[in-house]
C-alpha positions in Angstrom: 12.7 7.5 23.4 9.4 9.2 22.9 10.6 10.4 19.4 10.4 7.2 17.8 13.0 8.9 15.5 14.3 5.3 14.9 10.8 4.4 12.7 11.7 5.2 9.3 11.7 3.4 6.0 14.4 5.2 3.8 18.0 4.5 3.7 19.6 7.5 1.7 21.2 9.9 3.2 19.0 13.1 2.8 15.4 11.5 3.3 16.9 10.1 6.9 18.5 13.3 7.8 15.0 15.4 7.0 13.3 12.5 8.8 15.4 13.1 12.0 15.3 16.9 11.6 11.5 17.1 11.6 10.9 14.6 14.3 13.8 16.6 16.2 11.7 19.9 15.5 8.5 18.3 16.6 10.0 17.3 19.6 11.3 20.5 20.6 7.9 22.1 19.8 5.9 19.7 21.9 8.5 20.1 24.9 7.8 23.8 25.6 4.4 22.6 25.5 4.8 20.5 27.9 7.3 22.5 30.0 4.5 25.5 29.5 1.8 23.0 30.9 4.1 21.9 34.1 3.5 18.1 33.3 5.2 14.9 32.7 5.9 13.3 29.5 3.3 10.7 30.3 0.6 13.0 31.1 1.6 14.9 27.9 1.1 11.4 25.5 -2.2 10.7 27.3 -3.5 14.4 26.6 -2.4 14.3 23.3 -3.9 10.6 22.6 -7.4 11.7 24.2 -7.6 14.7 22.0 -6.4 12.8 18.8 -9.2 9.8 19.8 -11.8 12.0 20.7 -11.4 13.9 17.3 -11.1 10.6 14.9 -14.7 9.5 16.6 -16.0 13.0 15.9 -14.8 12.8 12.5 -16.3 9.4 11.6 -19.5 10.2 13.3 -19.7 13.3 10.9 -18.8 11.6 7.8 -21.5 8.9 8.6 -24.1 11.1 9.5 -24.6 9.8 13.2 -23.3 12.9 14.6 -25.0 16.6 13.8 -23.2 19.0 15.1 
């Protein structure tokens, strides 16, 4: 449900298997981090989104010269 394995744009066998195996690998890495932090998937997902959006804003500000870091 939280892994989004079903969203891919290939139809041949090996690309599909590659996509699924990489998605599962990423899931297991994220699951280990989540278990170590002792939080739910939804808290972890919110934290990841907050970090990603923050990094995107900082990157855009640096590119446009609005932020001098």
